[in-house]
Every structure is written in C-alpha cells, then in structure tokens.
N, C-alpha and C positions, 0 to 999 in steps of 0.2 A: 504494500500500500504506500509506503514512504517513497518508493521509486516513482510512483505515479504523481504524488503530490509535488515532488521537486521538478517534474516536467511541466507543470502548469505555466511557469514563466515563459517557456518556449511557445506555448499556444497563444498566450497573451501578446507576445512580441510579433508573432506571425499575423495575428488578427489586426494589430495596429499597422503593420507594414503593408498588409494586403486586405484592406477592409471589404473589398468586393469579392474576394476569393471564397470559394466553397471549401471549408475545412472540415475534414472528417477524422475522427479519432477511432482507431481500431484497438481493442484491448479486451481485458477481462471485465465484464460488465459491472461487477460490484465495485470495482475501483474506477473504471473509466467514467462512471456516472458523475464524478466530480467535475468533468469537463463539459457537462451538459448545461452550458450557459452561453448566451450570445457573444460574450467577450472572449470565448475560447473556441467553440466549435459549432458547426451547423448540425452535425449528427455524430452520435456515438454508435459504433458498430461492434457487435460481438464477433471476435475473430474466428470463433468456431462456426458461426452461422454462414460464413462465406467459404468455409473449408480452407482457411489460411494455413493450417498445419501442413498442407501439401507443399507449401513453398519451402519448407525446411528439408524436404526430401530431394535427393539428387536423382530425379526420375526422368530427366531429359525434357519432358513436356508437361506443363501444368494442365489441369482440367480446363475445359473451354470456359466454364462459368467464372472460374478464378482468373483466368487470363483476361477475359473481357472486363472484369472488375478492375484489375490492375492497369489495363490499357486506358482506362477513363481518367487517369490522373496525370497532371503535368509535373507534379513534385511529390516525392515520397521521402519521408524521413523515418528511419527505423532505429529504435533504441532497444531492440530485442537482444537479450544477453545470450548470444550463440557464438561459438568459436569457429564453426566450419563456414565454408564459403558458399554453400548451396543456397542459402537465403539471398545473399547479395547477387549471385548469378541469376537466380530466378526472377528477382525483382527487376534487375536491369534488362533482362531479356524481354519481359512483358511490358514494362512501363516505357512509353515513348519519350518521357521527359527526364528530368534530373532525379537521380536516386542517391540518397545519402544513407549509408549504413554506419552507425556511430556506436562506439562502445558505450554502454550505459553507465559504467563506473569509471571515475577519474583515476589518474595515476598517483594521486596524493599531493600534487603540486597546487591544486586549486579546489575551490568548493564545488560540490556536485552541480549546483544550479549554473555556475559559470561554465562548467564543462559541457553541460547539455546545451546551453545557449550557443556555445562556440560552433556547434554542428551547423547552425543556420546563420552564422555571422554574415555570410554574403547576401542573405535575403532580407535582413533587418537592419535598421539604423543602429549605430553604436550607442551604448549607454542604456540598453534595455533594462528595465527593472527586474532584478533577479529574485525578488521575494515572492514566494507563492502566496496566492490568495484563494480562499474558498468562499463562494457566494452562497448564502443561506436563502433558500426560497421559502415561500409561504407554507408549503406542506411540511417542510422540515422544522420550521419555527413552531408550527402548531404541535408537532410531536414533542418538541422540547418543552413547550408550555404545559402539555399534559403530564410529562414526567415531573416537572417542577411542582405542579399542583398535587399530584398523587403522593409525592414525597414530602410535601409541605415545606419546600425550600424557600428561603427568603429571596428577594429580588437582587440582593448583592451579598458579597462576602462568602460565596460558595467556592470550595476547593475541590478539584478532581485529582485523583491519583490513578496512575496506570502502572501497576507493579510488574508488568510483563514486557517481553521483547521477543523478537524472533530468534535471538541467540542467547543461550544460557550464560555465556561468558560476559554478557552485557548487563547482567542483573545485579541489583543491590540486594543485600540480604533481607529476608522477610522481617527480621527483628527491627531493622531500620524503618521500614514502612509502618510497622506497628507503633513505634515510638512517635512518628510524625502524626499519625491519626490520633493517638492519645493526647499529644500536645494540643492539637487543634480542637479536640473535643473538650478538653479542660478550659479552653478559652471561648467556648460556645460557638465554634465554627462548624457548621454542617458540611458534609462533603459527599462526593460520589466516588465509587471505586469502579473503574472501567475494566471489564473482563472480556476476553475473547479467546480464540483457540490457543494462542500462545500461553495465556495465563493457565488454562486447563492443562496444557501439555507440560508446563514447568512446575506442576504440582504445588500450586500456591493455596491449596485447600486450607492449610493452617491459618493463613491470613484471612481468607474469605470467611471462614467460620467464626472469626473472632473480631470482626469489624464492629465499631461502636454502634449503638442503636440509632444514633442520629445520622449515621452514614448509610448510603443506599447503593446497592450493587446494580450496575447497568451491564447487561450481557448481550453480546452478539447483535449490536445495533447497526443498521446500515450506515455507511460513512456519511451521507448528507445529514442524517439525523444526529449522528455523533458530533459532527461539526457544529450543528445548531446548539447542542448542549454546551460545547466548549465556548461558543460565543457568549454564553451567559455566565461563565465561570470567571472568578477573579484571578485564580492561578490554577494552572494544570501542571502537575509534577509527573515526570516520566523518565524513561531511559533514552538511549539512542534507539529510537523506534519510529515507525511510521505514525503512531499516534501522536508523538511529540511534534512531528512535522505538521500533522493535521491540525492540532490545537493552535500552533503558531499561525498557520494559514487562516484559521478562523478568527484570529484577532485576540486570543487570550494571551495574558502573560504566561510564559512557560519557564519552568525550572527543570532542566534536563540534566540527568546524572550520567556522566560519561566515564567509562573505565578505559579499556584498551583501544578504542577507536578514536580517531582524531575529530574534534569538534570543528577544526578549521576546514575539514572536508565534509563532514556529515552533520554538523550542528544545525538545528532548526533556524532557518534564515528569517529573522524578524528583529526589528528594533526593540521588541518587548520580550525577547528570549534571553535567558541566562543559562550558561552551562557551568556546572561544577565538575572539576576533574582532579583527582588526587595526583600530586607530583611526588612520586616515591620511586625507589629503585624497582626495576623489573622483577617479577611480572606485575604489570599495571592492571589492577582489578578494583572493583568497587567495594571489595572487602575492606579496603583501606580508607573508606569515606565514613567518618563517624556521624551518627545522627545529629549531634548538636550543631555541626556545621550546616547541615541541610536545614535544620529548624531555624537557625539564625538567619539564613538567607531567605527562607520562606516567610519569616516574620517581617523582614524588610520589604518583601514584595507585597505582602498583605497590607502593611502600613503605608505602602507607596513611598517609602524612603530609600528603596534600593536605587542605586545610581547606575542606570544603563549607560553603556558607552556606544552610542550609535555609529561612531566612526569605525568600530571594529567590524571585521567581516568574519563570519556571517552574523554573529550575535555577540553578546557580552560574555566573554569566557573568563571564568574565575579559577585560576590554578589554586588548588588547596595544598599549600606547602607544608613541609614536615612539622613546623611549629604549630600549625592549626590542627594537626592530627593527634596531638598529645592529649 
C-alpha cells in the first residue's frame, strides 16, 4: 500500500502537465482506488481484468485483447517490481508511443517520491510537489463520522496507533505500545488502534487484548475510509509502513518509528511528519527506542509545541542519540 501512496505525486504532476490527457491507473484495486480523483486519474483499472499478467510472460505474442488495450496508449509508465525483461519487451512491442519501465525502489541516494518522479522528468515541469496527498470524498467522510459516533470520540484530540508493519524487523516492541496507550489514557486521550493483516500475522494479540476501554480497534478498513479516519486524528503513530504514509497523505500529524530502514529514503513525506530513529551501534533495531522518548515526542505533538523542520527532506527526522537512550 505504501508503494502506491508514494506514487501519487507522479499522477498529480502528470495531470498538471497534461490537463487534457486521459490518465488511467492500472493496479490492485484496493490500493489503486486512492487515485480515483480528478486531480490524479480518469479511470482506475484492475490489472487482472485486462489479463495484464500475460505481459510478464515471455510468450512471443500477447493476446489480441491485451495488445489492443496497450496499443491505445501514447505513454506508458511502469513501476512494477520485476527483474526480467519480458514486461519491458512486451510493453514496447505493443505500445506505439513512449514506454518507461522504472525500478520502483531507489538506490538509497534519494527519497522514494523523488525517485519515482524522476521517471517522468521529461514530461513534467521541474519542481513538482513530491508530497503525497489523499483526497477524502463524501462517502469516506460519512464512514469516518459513523465510526466517530459509534465510538463516542470527541471532535479533537484523538490519537491513532498502528503497531504493525509488513516487516517484523521494523516493529517496536509491544510493551512500548502498551506504555504509550497507558500514558494517553491517564491523560484522558481516547484513541484508535489500527489493525490489518500485518498486525494479525505479527501476533500482536497480547496488545489487542489489553487495549484500554477508551480505545477502539479498527480492523480491515478500506484505504479511503482509513484515510478519512486519519484526517480527523490529531496524531497517528506508526512504523515504517504504508499506513504511516497514508496518514501523512491524509493530513494528520505523524510520528513514525524507524529502526533499520532509512527515513531519508522511506520517511513519510509531509511537513507534519516526524521520524524517531535510534542512533546506536549495529544492529539498528527499534528494541533500542525507549518508550519515554516516544511519549515525550508524542506529548509535544499533542500540545502542538513540537518544532517541525520543514526544510528537511522528506520530514522532520529526530536521531535518538545514546544519551537519550539511558
């Protein structure tokens, strides 16, 4: 999901550069739905519906229907993470226009959004906004309002925590999340716990079974609805995960906890995003990030006294040095 969120600046830049062009996004529907907005795309297409999987096969000739579909485009940009050349060959054979097949992950020298925008640098003006944005529609906002009403949440001061991630090595210990929620509860702050497949797979049952009564668990919510929830939250706390990127794109203040991955490459790109990362000898893990440091930063974000550094790219990155870890 995060890989799609960070692609949104590309769609926005293309729309601004080519306002009359028909722009279509092909991808996994539950994620690509985030591009269903006039500022991004005219249509979102399920890649399985057009048999796009055949383009990955070195079969010599594509099915007629897929060939006709690809022939209808003057420009194609592919961020599909494949190593073989079959896709590139098939796309260029079928499409009469320009085809760009771009590696979806950077080499570590620049942020992911800058890397993805570079693919279309010849098609867009310089200085394109690299910050993702998710637009909340009326349906999604109505769902968020219903969740708010059913949970009895106030209109302000709500915290959301997302204790999961796609990679186990990116996780902060469960005990840290429990301390954060206890601290917030003692100060009368209600909250949401965001749960999805990753949370269930990472065996966070201990945390989910012991959340405070004033906190509410949100499970398996469609991404547009989840974005609408985040747009109402004062702070969202998470890891290096797609959910942190989604929360930042929805406009919430974000506190992201990073261990072994680089926030200069993968940090949520927003002027209201903060990353905490321990600076200790290798191996670099979130086992070295004490709860009191996270709580202190969260308190500043809640009190709106935290000093964001908007000149930093991609977000405000706070190295947690050894003296802070004692």
